[in-house]
VEXDREN-2710 file (C-alpha; in Angstrom, 1 decimal):
% VEXDREN-2710
k/r/px/py/pz
1/MET/-39.3/1.3/-64.5
2/SER/-42.5/1.7/-62.2
3/LEU/-44.4/4.9/-62.9
4/LEU/-45.5/5.2/-59.3
5/LYS/-42.0/5.2/-57.9
6/THR/-41.3/8.5/-59.9
7/ILE/-44.2/10.4/-58.4
8/LYS/-43.3/12.6/-55.3
9/ASN/-45.9/15.2/-55.8
10/GLY/-48.6/16.7/-58.2
11/GLN/-45.8/18.4/-60.2
12/ASP/-44.1/14.7/-61.0
13/LEU/-47.7/13.5/-62.0
14/LYS/-48.0/16.4/-64.5
15/GLN/-45.2/15.1/-66.4
16/LEU/-47.0/12.1/-67.4
17/SER/-49.2/12.2/-70.6
18/LYS/-52.9/11.2/-70.2
19/LYS/-52.2/7.9/-71.9
20/GLU/-49.9/6.9/-69.1
21/LEU/-52.4/7.7/-66.4
22/PRO/-54.3/4.4/-66.6
23/VAL/-51.0/2.5/-66.2
24/LEU/-50.4/4.5/-63.2
25/ALA/-54.0/3.6/-61.9
26/GLN/-53.2/0.1/-62.3
27/GLU/-49.9/0.4/-60.4
28/ILE/-51.5/2.1/-57.7
29/ARG/-54.3/-0.3/-57.3
30/GLU/-51.9/-3.2/-57.1
31/ARG/-49.9/-1.4/-54.5
32/ILE/-52.9/-0.6/-52.3
33/ILE/-54.1/-4.2/-52.4
34/SER/-50.6/-5.5/-51.5
35/VAL/-50.2/-3.3/-48.3
36/VAL/-53.8/-3.7/-47.3
37/SER/-53.7/-7.4/-47.6
38/LYS/-51.1/-7.5/-45.0
39/ASN/-52.1/-4.4/-42.7
40/GLY/-55.9/-4.4/-43.2
41/GLY/-57.6/-1.1/-43.9
42/HIS/-60.2/0.5/-46.0
43/LEU/-59.9/-1.2/-49.3
44/ALA/-63.0/-0.9/-51.5
45/SER/-63.3/2.8/-50.8
46/SER/-59.8/3.7/-51.9
47/LEU/-60.0/1.3/-55.1
48/GLY/-63.1/3.4/-56.1
49/ALA/-61.5/6.6/-56.1
50/VAL/-58.3/6.0/-57.9
51/GLU/-59.1/7.7/-61.1
52/LEU/-60.7/10.6/-59.1
53/THR/-57.7/11.2/-57.2
54/LEU/-55.4/11.1/-60.1
55/ALA/-57.7/13.6/-62.0
56/ILE/-57.6/16.0/-58.9
57/HIS/-53.9/15.9/-58.5
58/TYR/-53.3/16.1/-62.4
59/VAL/-55.4/19.2/-62.6
60/PHE/-55.1/21.2/-59.3
61/ASP/-51.9/22.1/-57.5
62/ILE/-52.0/20.4/-54.0
63/PRO/-51.2/21.8/-51.3
64/PHE/-51.6/25.3/-53.0
65/ASP/-55.2/24.3/-53.9
66/THR/-56.6/22.7/-50.7
67/LEU/-58.1/19.0/-51.0
68/VAL/-60.4/18.0/-48.2
69/TRP/-61.3/14.2/-48.0
70/ASP/-64.4/13.3/-46.3
71/VAL/-63.7/10.6/-43.7
72/GLY/-60.6/9.7/-45.4
73/HIS/-61.6/5.9/-46.2
74/GLN/-60.7/6.8/-49.8
75/ALA/-57.6/8.7/-49.4
76/TYR/-54.9/6.0/-49.9
77/THR/-54.1/7.1/-53.5
78/HIS/-53.6/10.5/-52.3
79/LYS/-51.2/9.4/-49.9
80/LEU/-49.3/7.6/-52.8
81/LEU/-49.1/10.9/-54.8
82/THR/-48.0/13.0/-52.1
83/GLY/-44.7/12.0/-50.8
84/ARG/-45.6/8.9/-48.7
85/GLU/-45.0/5.9/-51.3
86/GLU/-42.0/5.0/-49.6
87/ARG/-43.6/4.6/-46.3
88/PHE/-46.8/3.2/-47.5
89/ASP/-45.9/-0.1/-46.3
90/THR/-46.2/1.2/-42.6
91/LEU/-49.9/2.2/-43.2
92/ARG/-52.0/1.9/-40.2
93/LYS/-49.0/0.3/-38.2
94/TYR/-47.7/1.9/-35.0
95/LYS/-45.6/4.9/-35.7
96/GLY/-46.5/4.5/-39.5
97/ILE/-48.7/6.7/-41.5
98/THR/-52.4/6.9/-40.5
99/GLY/-55.3/5.5/-42.4
100/PHE/-57.0/8.8/-42.8
101/THR/-55.9/12.1/-43.8
102/LYS/-53.9/14.0/-41.0
103/MET/-52.7/17.8/-41.2
104/SER/-49.6/16.9/-38.9
105/GLU/-48.8/14.1/-41.4
106/SER/-48.3/16.0/-44.7
107/PRO/-49.1/19.8/-45.8
108/CYS/-51.0/18.0/-48.6
109/ASP/-53.8/16.7/-46.1
110/GLY/-56.1/19.7/-45.9
111/PHE/-58.0/18.8/-43.0
112/THR/-57.8/15.9/-40.3
113/VAL/-60.6/13.7/-40.6
114/GLY/-62.0/10.3/-39.3
115/HIS/-65.9/10.9/-39.0
116/SER/-68.0/11.2/-42.1
117/SER/-70.0/14.4/-43.5
118/THR/-67.5/17.1/-42.5
119/SER/-65.7/17.9/-45.8
120/ILE/-67.9/20.6/-47.2
121/SER/-68.2/22.4/-43.8
122/ALA/-64.3/22.4/-43.5
123/GLY/-63.8/23.2/-47.1
124/LEU/-66.2/26.3/-46.8
125/GLY/-64.4/27.5/-43.8
126/ILE/-61.0/27.1/-45.5
127/ALA/-62.4/28.7/-48.6
128/MET/-63.8/31.6/-46.6
129/GLY/-60.4/31.9/-44.6
130/ARG/-58.5/32.3/-47.7
131/HIS/-60.9/35.1/-49.1
132/LEU/-60.6/37.1/-46.1
133/GLN/-56.8/36.9/-46.1
134/ASP/-56.7/37.3/-50.2
135/LYS/-54.9/34.1/-50.5
136/GLY/-55.2/32.4/-54.0
137/GLY/-55.9/28.9/-54.6
138/LYS/-58.8/26.5/-55.1
139/VAL/-60.5/24.4/-52.4
140/ILE/-62.0/21.0/-53.3
141/SER/-64.0/19.0/-51.0
142/VAL/-64.8/15.4/-51.6
143/ILE/-67.9/13.6/-50.2
144/GLY/-69.4/10.3/-50.7
145/ASP/-73.2/9.8/-51.2
146/GLY/-73.5/8.0/-47.9
147/SER/-72.1/11.0/-46.0
148/LEU/-74.8/13.2/-47.3
149/THR/-77.5/11.5/-45.0
150/ALA/-76.0/13.6/-42.2
151/GLY/-77.4/17.0/-41.4
152/LEU/-74.0/18.5/-41.2
153/ALA/-73.4/17.9/-44.9
154/PHE/-76.5/19.8/-45.8
155/GLU/-75.7/22.6/-43.3
156/GLY/-72.6/23.1/-45.0
157/LEU/-74.1/23.2/-48.5
158/ASN/-76.7/25.8/-47.2
159/GLN/-74.1/28.2/-46.4
160/ALA/-71.9/27.5/-49.3
161/GLY/-74.5/28.1/-51.7
162/ASP/-75.5/31.4/-49.9
163/SER/-71.8/32.6/-49.5
164/LYS/-71.1/32.2/-53.2
165/ARG/-67.6/31.4/-52.2
166/ASP/-64.9/29.7/-54.6
167/LEU/-65.7/26.1/-53.4
168/LEU/-65.7/22.7/-55.6
169/VAL/-67.7/20.0/-53.9
170/ILE/-67.2/16.3/-55.7
171/LEU/-69.8/14.2/-54.9
172/ASN/-68.4/10.5/-55.2
173/ASP/-71.5/8.4/-55.7
174/ASN/-71.1/4.6/-55.3
175/ASP/-74.4/3.6/-53.6
176/MET/-72.5/2.6/-50.8
177/SER/-71.3/4.2/-47.2
178/ILE/-70.2/1.3/-45.1
179/SER/-73.3/-0.9/-45.9
180/PRO/-75.5/-0.2/-48.8
181/ASN/-77.0/3.3/-48.7
182/VAL/-80.6/3.8/-47.4
183/GLY/-83.3/6.4/-47.5
184/ALA/-84.9/8.6/-50.1
185/LEU/-81.7/10.9/-50.7
186/SER/-79.9/7.7/-51.7
187/SER/-82.7/6.4/-54.1
188/PHE/-82.8/10.0/-55.4
189/LEU/-79.0/10.3/-56.2
190/SER/-79.3/6.6/-57.7
191/ARG/-81.6/7.4/-60.6
192/THR/-80.1/6.4/-63.8
193/PHE/-81.4/7.0/-67.4
194/SER/-80.3/5.2/-70.5
195/SER/-79.9/7.2/-73.5
196/LYS/-82.8/5.7/-75.2
197/TYR/-84.9/6.2/-72.2
198/LEU/-83.9/9.8/-71.8
199/GLN/-84.4/10.5/-75.5
200/ASN/-87.9/9.1/-75.3
201/LEU/-88.8/11.1/-72.2
202/LYS/-87.6/14.3/-74.0
203/LYS/-89.6/13.5/-76.9
204/ASP/-92.8/12.9/-74.9
205/PHE/-92.2/16.0/-72.8
206/GLY/-91.7/18.0/-76.2
207/THR/-94.9/16.7/-77.4
208/PHE/-96.7/17.6/-74.3
209/LEU/-95.4/21.2/-74.5
210/LYS/-96.6/21.4/-78.2
211/SER/-100.0/20.6/-77.4
212/VAL/-100.5/23.5/-75.1
213/PRO/-102.9/25.8/-77.0
214/GLY/-101.7/29.1/-78.1
215/ILE/-98.2/29.1/-76.6
216/GLY/-97.1/25.6/-76.7
217/ASP/-94.7/26.1/-79.7
218/ASP/-93.0/28.9/-78.0
219/ILE/-92.6/27.0/-74.7
220/TYR/-91.3/24.0/-76.7
221/GLN/-88.6/26.3/-78.2
222/ILE/-87.3/27.6/-75.1
223/ALA/-87.2/24.0/-73.5
224/LYS/-85.4/22.7/-76.4
225/ARG/-82.7/25.5/-76.1
226/SER/-82.3/24.7/-72.4
227/GLU/-80.8/21.2/-72.4
228/ASP/-79.4/22.0/-68.9
229/SER/-82.8/22.8/-67.5
230/PHE/-84.3/19.6/-68.9
231/LYS/-81.4/17.4/-67.5
232/THR/-81.9/19.2/-64.0
233/PHE/-85.4/18.3/-64.2
234/VAL/-84.7/14.5/-64.4
235/THR/-81.5/14.2/-62.6
236/PRO/-80.4/15.0/-59.1
237/GLY/-79.0/18.2/-60.3
238/MET/-82.2/20.1/-59.1
239/LEU/-81.4/19.3/-55.5
240/PHE/-78.0/20.9/-55.7
241/GLU/-78.9/23.7/-57.8
242/ALA/-81.5/24.4/-55.0
243/PHE/-78.4/25.3/-52.7
244/ASN/-77.2/27.8/-55.5
245/PHE/-74.6/25.4/-56.6
246/ASP/-73.4/25.0/-60.3
247/TYR/-74.3/21.4/-61.0
248/PHE/-72.2/18.9/-63.3
249/GLY/-72.8/15.3/-63.8
250/PRO/-73.5/12.6/-63.2
251/ILE/-70.4/11.4/-65.1
252/ASN/-68.2/8.2/-65.1
253/GLY/-65.7/8.7/-62.3
254/HIS/-63.4/5.9/-63.9
255/ASN/-63.1/7.8/-67.2
256/LEU/-59.7/9.7/-66.7
257/THR/-59.9/11.8/-69.7
258/HIS/-63.4/13.0/-69.1
259/LEU/-62.8/13.4/-65.5
260/ILE/-59.8/15.7/-66.2
261/ASP/-61.4/17.7/-68.9
262/ILE/-64.5/18.8/-66.9
263/LEU/-62.1/19.6/-63.9
264/GLU/-60.2/21.9/-66.1
265/ASN/-63.5/23.4/-67.2
266/ILE/-64.6/23.6/-63.5
267/LYS/-61.5/25.3/-62.6
268/LYS/-62.3/28.5/-64.1
269/HIS/-65.4/28.9/-61.9
270/ASP/-65.2/31.0/-59.0
271/GLU/-68.5/30.0/-57.2
272/PRO/-70.1/27.1/-55.7
273/VAL/-69.8/24.2/-57.9
274/LEU/-71.0/20.4/-57.2
275/LEU/-69.6/17.8/-59.6
276/HIS/-71.4/14.5/-59.4
277/ILE/-69.6/11.3/-60.3
278/THR/-70.3/7.8/-60.2
279/THR/-67.8/5.1/-59.2
280/LYS/-67.6/1.5/-58.2
281/LYS/-66.4/0.7/-54.8
282/GLY/-63.6/-1.9/-55.0
283/LYS/-63.1/-1.0/-58.6
284/GLY/-60.4/-3.3/-60.1
285/TYR/-60.4/-6.0/-57.5
286/PRO/-62.9/-8.7/-58.3
287/PRO/-63.4/-10.0/-54.7
288/ALA/-63.9/-6.1/-53.4
289/GLU/-66.3/-5.4/-56.3
290/LYS/-68.4/-8.4/-55.6
291/ASN/-68.4/-7.9/-51.7
292/PRO/-67.8/-4.1/-51.1
293/VAL/-69.1/-4.3/-47.4
294/TYR/-66.5/-6.9/-46.5
295/PHE/-63.8/-5.0/-48.1
296/HIS/-65.0/-1.7/-46.8
297/GLY/-62.8/-2.1/-43.7
298/VAL/-61.0/-5.5/-43.8
299/GLY/-58.1/-7.3/-42.0
300/SER/-55.5/-9.3/-43.5
301/PHE/-56.6/-11.3/-46.6
302/ASN/-55.3/-13.5/-49.4
303/ILE/-54.9/-11.6/-52.4
304/ASP/-55.5/-14.4/-54.8
305/THR/-58.8/-15.4/-53.0
306/GLY/-59.9/-12.4/-51.2
307/GLY/-60.1/-14.9/-48.2
308/CYS/-59.6/-13.6/-44.7
309/VAL/-56.2/-14.6/-43.1
310/LYS/-57.2/-16.3/-39.8
311/LYS/-55.7/-14.6/-36.9
312/GLY/-56.0/-15.6/-33.0
313/SER/-58.9/-17.5/-31.5
314/SER/-62.2/-18.7/-33.0
315/LEU/-64.0/-17.2/-29.9
316/PRO/-67.0/-15.0/-30.8
317/SER/-66.7/-11.4/-30.7
318/TYR/-68.5/-9.0/-28.1
319/THR/-70.2/-7.8/-31.2
320/ASP/-71.3/-11.0/-32.0
321/ILE/-72.6/-11.9/-28.4
322/PHE/-74.7/-8.6/-28.5
323/GLY/-76.2/-9.2/-31.7
324/CYS/-77.2/-12.8/-30.8
325/THR/-78.5/-12.0/-27.5
326/LEU/-80.7/-9.0/-28.7
327/VAL/-82.0/-11.7/-31.4
328/ASP/-82.9/-14.2/-28.5
329/LEU/-84.6/-11.4/-26.4
330/ALA/-86.5/-9.8/-29.4
331/LYS/-88.1/-13.4/-30.3
332/LYS/-89.8/-13.2/-26.9
333/ASP/-90.6/-9.2/-26.7
334/SER/-92.2/-7.9/-29.6
335/ARG/-91.4/-4.5/-28.0
336/ILE/-87.7/-4.5/-29.1
337/VAL/-86.7/-2.5/-32.0
338/ALA/-83.1/-2.1/-33.2
339/VAL/-81.7/1.3/-34.8
340/THR/-78.2/1.8/-36.3
341/ALA/-76.5/4.4/-38.3
342/ALA/-75.3/2.8/-41.5
343/MET/-73.5/-0.4/-39.8
344/PRO/-75.9/-3.3/-39.5
345/GLU/-72.9/-5.6/-40.2
346/GLY/-70.4/-3.5/-37.8
347/THR/-72.8/-3.7/-34.9
348/GLY/-73.7/-7.0/-35.1
349/LEU/-77.5/-6.2/-36.1
350/ASN/-77.6/-8.0/-39.6
351/ARG/-79.1/-11.0/-38.2
352/PHE/-81.6/-8.9/-36.2
353/ALA/-82.4/-7.2/-39.5
354/ALA/-82.8/-10.3/-41.3
355/LEU/-85.3/-11.9/-38.9
356/PHE/-87.2/-9.0/-37.8
357/PRO/-87.2/-6.5/-40.9
358/ASP/-90.3/-4.4/-39.9
359/ARG/-88.5/-3.8/-36.4
360/PHE/-85.0/-2.7/-37.8
361/PHE/-84.0/0.7/-38.9
362/ASP/-81.0/1.7/-40.6
363/VAL/-81.0/5.5/-40.7
364/GLY/-77.9/6.1/-42.7
365/ILE/-74.9/8.1/-41.5
366/ALA/-77.0/10.3/-39.0
367/GLU/-76.3/9.4/-35.4
368/GLN/-78.2/12.6/-34.3
369/HIS/-81.4/11.6/-35.9
370/ALA/-81.1/7.8/-34.7
371/VAL/-81.3/8.9/-31.0
372/THR/-84.2/11.2/-31.4
373/PHE/-85.9/8.6/-33.7
374/ALA/-85.3/6.2/-30.8
375/ALA/-86.7/8.5/-28.5
376/GLY/-89.9/8.9/-30.6
377/LEU/-90.2/5.1/-30.7
378/ALA/-89.8/4.8/-26.9
379/THR/-92.6/7.3/-26.2
380/GLN/-95.0/4.5/-28.2
381/GLY/-94.2/1.8/-25.7
382/LEU/-91.4/0.4/-27.6
383/LYS/-87.7/-0.8/-26.4
384/PRO/-85.5/0.9/-29.0
385/VAL/-81.8/-0.4/-29.0
386/VAL/-79.5/2.0/-30.9
387/ALA/-76.4/0.3/-31.8
388/VAL/-73.4/2.7/-32.6
389/TYR/-69.7/2.9/-32.0
390/SER/-68.9/4.6/-28.9
391/THR/-66.8/7.2/-31.0
392/PHE/-69.8/7.9/-33.3
393/MET/-72.3/8.3/-30.5
394/GLN/-70.4/11.5/-29.5
395/ARG/-72.3/13.0/-32.3
396/ALA/-75.5/12.7/-30.6
397/TYR/-74.8/14.2/-27.4
398/ASP/-77.4/16.8/-27.6
399/GLN/-80.1/14.4/-28.5
400/ILE/-79.3/12.0/-25.6
401/LEU/-79.5/14.7/-23.0
402/HIS/-82.5/16.7/-24.1
403/ASP/-84.6/14.0/-26.6
404/VAL/-83.8/11.0/-24.2
405/CYS/-82.9/11.8/-20.7
406/VAL/-85.2/14.9/-20.0
407/GLU/-88.0/12.6/-20.1
408/SER/-86.0/9.4/-18.9
409/LEU/-87.3/7.6/-22.0
410/PRO/-86.3/4.0/-22.1
411/VAL/-83.6/4.0/-25.0
412/VAL/-81.0/1.5/-24.9
413/LEU/-77.5/2.9/-26.2
414/ALA/-75.3/-0.1/-27.3
415/LEU/-71.8/1.2/-27.4
416/ASP/-69.7/-1.0/-29.3
417/ARG/-65.8/-0.5/-29.7
418/GLY/-65.7/1.3/-26.1
419/GLY/-62.0/1.7/-25.4
420/ILE/-58.9/1.5/-27.4
421/VAL/-60.0/0.3/-30.8
422/GLY/-56.8/-0.1/-32.7
423/GLU/-55.3/0.8/-36.2
424/ASP/-58.0/3.5/-37.0
425/GLY/-56.4/5.9/-34.5
426/PRO/-57.6/9.0/-32.6
427/THR/-60.9/9.6/-34.1
428/HIS/-62.2/5.9/-33.5
429/HIS/-60.9/4.9/-30.0
430/GLY/-64.0/4.9/-27.8
431/LEU/-62.3/6.6/-24.9
432/PHE/-64.8/9.3/-24.0
433/ASP/-68.1/7.7/-23.5
434/PHE/-68.1/7.4/-19.6
435/SER/-67.3/11.1/-19.3
436/TYR/-69.6/12.4/-21.8
437/LEU/-72.7/10.3/-20.4
438/ARG/-71.9/10.2/-16.7
439/ASN/-72.8/13.9/-15.9
440/ILE/-76.5/13.4/-17.7
441/PRO/-79.5/13.0/-15.2
442/ASN/-81.4/9.9/-15.4
443/MET/-78.7/8.1/-17.3
444/THR/-77.4/4.4/-16.2
445/ILE/-73.9/3.3/-17.5
446/MET/-72.8/-0.3/-17.5
447/ALA/-69.8/-2.2/-18.8
448/PRO/-69.3/-5.9/-18.7
449/LYS/-66.1/-7.9/-17.7
450/ASP/-66.6/-10.7/-20.3
451/GLU/-69.0/-11.9/-22.8
452/ASN/-71.3/-13.5/-20.6
453/GLU/-71.9/-10.4/-18.5
454/LEU/-72.3/-8.6/-21.9
455/ALA/-75.3/-10.9/-22.3
456/ARG/-76.8/-10.3/-19.0
457/MET/-76.3/-6.5/-19.3
458/VAL/-78.2/-6.7/-22.7
459/LYS/-81.2/-8.2/-20.7
460/THR/-80.7/-5.9/-18.0
461/ALA/-81.0/-2.8/-20.3
462/ILE/-84.1/-4.1/-21.9
463/ASP/-85.7/-4.6/-18.6
464/HIS/-84.7/-1.3/-17.4
465/ASP/-87.3/1.7/-17.5
466/GLY/-85.1/4.6/-18.4
467/PRO/-81.8/5.5/-20.4
468/ILE/-79.2/3.1/-20.3
469/ALA/-75.8/2.7/-21.9
470/LEU/-74.2/-0.5/-22.5
471/ARG/-70.4/0.1/-23.3
472/TYR/-68.4/-3.0/-24.6
473/PRO/-65.0/-3.5/-26.4
474/ARG/-63.9/-4.4/-30.0
475/GLY/-62.4/-7.9/-30.1
476/LYS/-62.9/-11.6/-29.0
477/GLY/-64.6/-12.6/-25.7
478/GLU/-62.8/-14.2/-23.0
479/GLY/-64.0/-17.8/-23.6
480/VAL/-66.3/-18.0/-20.4
481/THR/-69.3/-20.0/-20.2
482/MET/-72.5/-18.6/-21.4
483/ASP/-75.6/-18.7/-18.9
484/PRO/-78.3/-20.6/-20.7
485/ASP/-81.0/-18.7/-18.8
486/LEU/-80.2/-14.9/-18.8
487/LYS/-80.9/-13.1/-15.6
488/PRO/-80.6/-9.2/-15.3
489/ILE/-78.1/-7.7/-12.9
490/ALA/-79.5/-5.4/-10.2
491/ILE/-78.9/-1.8/-11.3
492/GLY/-75.7/-0.3/-9.4
493/LYS/-74.7/-3.7/-8.0
494/ALA/-70.9/-4.6/-8.1
495/GLU/-69.2/-8.0/-7.4
496/VAL/-66.3/-9.0/-5.5
497/LEU/-64.1/-11.5/-7.3
498/LYS/-61.2/-11.8/-4.7
499/VAL/-60.7/-10.9/-1.2
500/GLY/-57.6/-9.3/0.0
501/ARG/-56.5/-7.3/3.0
502/ASP/-54.0/-4.8/1.8
503/LEU/-55.2/-3.2/-1.4
504/ALA/-58.5/-3.0/-3.1
505/ILE/-58.6/-2.7/-7.1
506/LEU/-61.9/-1.4/-8.3
507/ALA/-62.0/-2.0/-12.2
508/VAL/-64.7/-1.7/-14.9
509/GLY/-65.2/-3.5/-18.3
510/ARG/-62.2/-5.0/-20.1
511/MET/-59.8/-3.7/-17.3
512/VAL/-61.5/-6.4/-14.8
513/GLY/-59.4/-9.1/-16.5
514/GLU/-56.4/-6.9/-16.2
515/ALA/-57.0/-6.1/-12.5
516/LEU/-57.2/-10.2/-12.0
517/LYS/-53.8/-10.4/-13.6
518/ALA/-52.2/-7.8/-11.7
519/ALA/-53.6/-9.1/-8.2
520/LEU/-51.8/-12.5/-9.2
521/GLU/-48.7/-10.6/-9.8
522/LEU/-49.2/-8.4/-6.6
523/GLU/-49.8/-11.7/-4.3
524/ALA/-46.3/-13.0/-5.7
525/LEU/-44.9/-9.7/-4.4
526/GLY/-46.6/-9.9/-1.1
527/THR/-49.4/-7.6/-1.6
528/SER/-53.0/-9.1/-0.8
529/CYS/-55.5/-7.6/-3.0
530/THR/-59.4/-7.3/-3.1
531/VAL/-60.7/-7.3/-6.7
532/ILE/-64.0/-5.8/-7.6
533/ASN/-65.8/-5.7/-10.6
534/ALA/-67.6/-2.4/-10.6
535/ARG/-70.1/-3.3/-13.5
536/PHE/-71.6/0.3/-13.3
537/VAL/-70.0/3.7/-13.8
538/LYS/-73.4/5.3/-12.8
539/PRO/-74.9/4.6/-10.2
540/LEU/-71.8/3.3/-8.2
541/ASP/-72.2/0.6/-5.7
542/LYS/-71.6/3.2/-3.0
543/THR/-71.9/0.7/0.1
544/LEU/-69.4/-1.9/-1.4
545/ILE/-67.0/0.7/-2.5
546/LEU/-67.0/2.7/1.0
547/GLU/-66.5/-0.5/2.8
548/MET/-63.6/-1.6/0.8
549/ILE/-61.9/1.6/1.1
550/GLU/-62.5/1.5/5.0
551/LYS/-61.2/-2.0/5.3
552/THR/-57.8/-1.6/3.3
553/GLY/-57.2/2.3/3.0
554/ALA/-55.8/1.9/-0.3
555/LEU/-57.5/1.8/-3.5
556/VAL/-56.6/1.6/-7.3
557/THR/-59.4/2.2/-9.9
558/ALA/-58.8/0.9/-13.5
559/GLU/-60.7/2.0/-16.8
560/GLU/-60.0/2.0/-20.5
561/GLN/-61.0/5.6/-21.1
562/VAL/-59.6/9.0/-20.4
563/LEU/-59.4/9.8/-16.6
564/ASP/-60.9/13.3/-16.8
565/GLY/-64.6/12.8/-15.8
566/GLY/-64.5/9.0/-15.9
567/PHE/-64.9/6.1/-13.7
568/GLY/-62.2/7.0/-11.4
569/SER/-63.2/10.5/-11.2
570/ALA/-66.6/9.3/-10.1
571/VAL/-65.1/7.0/-7.3
572/LEU/-63.0/10.1/-6.0
573/GLU/-66.3/12.2/-6.1
574/LEU/-67.9/9.4/-3.9
575/MET/-64.9/9.6/-1.3
576/ALA/-65.0/13.3/-1.2
577/ASP/-68.8/13.3/-0.6
578/ASN/-68.1/10.8/2.3
579/ASP/-65.2/12.4/3.8
580/MET/-62.9/9.5/2.9
581/LEU/-60.0/11.4/1.2
582/ASN/-57.3/10.2/3.7
583/CYS/-57.5/7.0/1.6
584/ARG/-54.5/6.5/-0.7
585/VAL/-55.6/6.3/-4.3
586/ARG/-54.1/5.6/-7.8
587/ARG/-56.2/5.9/-11.0
588/VAL/-55.4/3.8/-14.0
589/GLY/-56.6/5.1/-17.4
590/ILE/-55.7/7.3/-20.3
591/ARG/-54.0/10.4/-19.5
592/ASP/-55.0/13.8/-21.1
593/THR/-54.0/12.8/-24.5
594/PHE/-55.4/11.5/-27.8
595/VAL/-54.4/7.9/-28.3
596/GLU/-52.7/7.3/-31.9
597/HIS/-53.0/4.4/-34.0
598/GLY/-51.5/0.8/-33.7
599/PRO/-52.1/-2.6/-32.5
600/GLN/-54.6/-2.7/-29.4
601/GLU/-52.2/-4.5/-27.2
602/THR/-49.2/-2.5/-28.1
603/LEU/-51.3/0.9/-27.3
604/ARG/-52.7/-0.6/-24.0
605/ASN/-49.0/-0.9/-22.9
606/VAL/-47.8/2.6/-24.3
607/TYR/-50.7/4.2/-22.7
608/GLN/-50.7/2.4/-19.6
609/VAL/-53.9/0.4/-19.4
610/ASP/-53.0/-2.9/-18.7
611/ALA/-52.1/-5.2/-15.8
612/ALA/-48.5/-3.6/-15.6
613/ALA/-50.0/-0.5/-15.1
614/ILE/-52.2/-1.8/-12.4
615/VAL/-49.2/-3.3/-10.6
616/ARG/-47.1/-0.2/-10.8
617/ALA/-49.9/2.0/-9.3
618/ALA/-50.7/-0.7/-6.7
619/ARG/-46.9/-0.5/-5.6
620/GLU/-46.8/3.1/-5.1
621/ILE/-49.6/3.2/-2.5
622/ALA/-49.4/-0.6/-1.1
END
């Protein structure tokens, strides 16, 4: 009988002998690979953390002890061990279990996560809250080495070490985040020493100490008795000891017996402890071990070969178009530099990085730093393009406002995955960018209706002398013809795509295509529509919009973003400022809610940001 089928919680797991755990680990890997091959998901991270998760649940009592995962990419084993094995086939499906940890999904999920570098701060807050209420139990925060590049992680370490609260931080070190880790910290953590090298170093160091005149022998004896001190001197431990953490490691994160033994010992500590383990991303599945970048977040694939299961059209994605256009422009303009936060592949900048290595900067998972770094580049006459997913750019709001926009520096914000993203859920949908950028002085915001307009907008952004945000969706383009000679778009200039007499539909970004579909359906119902591609959320094409309102007296705005403070709000403000509120208006967009996970088209229908929603809105006022 399958061991995995017998596990509903940590108490069931504790009934197994340590010798049975490797068998269970193999079953878990097979289950994860089977489901992710069909549903897609974060495979390599979860495969690398199987033994770690088993050891944590074997030693601690979850949820009495609180386990906080950072990001949640590696939490699939945790889900399988906490009563969700029977529903695991629904992973990342609409109304199924989420791809990350979520407190409302299970009491075993200590914190709801989606963005990186949060586990130490959250874990410390939980530990402090327990202390204040005299609650028992340990708090375990797991964080990857890639996540340590973010300042938030060090802010958490700083307070945790000073507070001396009972907190265990487990550093899962696999040399990877989404892409290979970069920066001085990654190099520091990756120091490894063979046994022979370490012994030779100790011998040479001892010889040196003995040679100190007068006191050398005494110093040598002290050093010899302090093996931990020597270890700290030559390993990353000295960094964490400086934060007042007791440091253990690095140890092999796939050796279950060793992991369990050391966790049993650490469990007795009641002050901040950091356990440093080393793991292999994709462990146990050769294609993922060989290519952990591809298998970090993967779609459906063939288990035997690891090859992608092709779906849909072969059209290039918006990400591809952005990356290729930027490369073409960079060949002619040496001022263009590209910056990303640990996602050169995800943002389409890998080709730019290969062709212009001196002009490409991957700053690690550090969006705040990326934006201020770009601002510094801009002061030197360069044209920095910061390519980050829309949802992750939220983390750099203060830097956009103060470091870029106060001095109106020419920094381009390329916001990939704007709008509904899909199966990764509420932490990954890019549904707030219009709102959080529109209120900042000096900022220009635009969104293309198709891939050709995206390419033109990249050119527009490069030519613009000031802060500018370019927001585009996840997924394939529309299959339109690409202009051979890119021409910029006049800032704040919309375009009329269809002229009608009864109603104006004013759409931006991906919703322009939905507006055209809706207009055809409305024509069949007897309503003649004007369709306008707004292009710009800020500044609006005031003259054209007011003219259309005057002509039709009825207006529908359409955006794939939250309504509060978004594009439709900007249009209403324009109407109020010009005493035109007598116009009949409906806004199509996301209502005041967080959008769950599921296929993009399903979510667009459920949350009413598609052609059908535009038709319904239009019929209410036509």
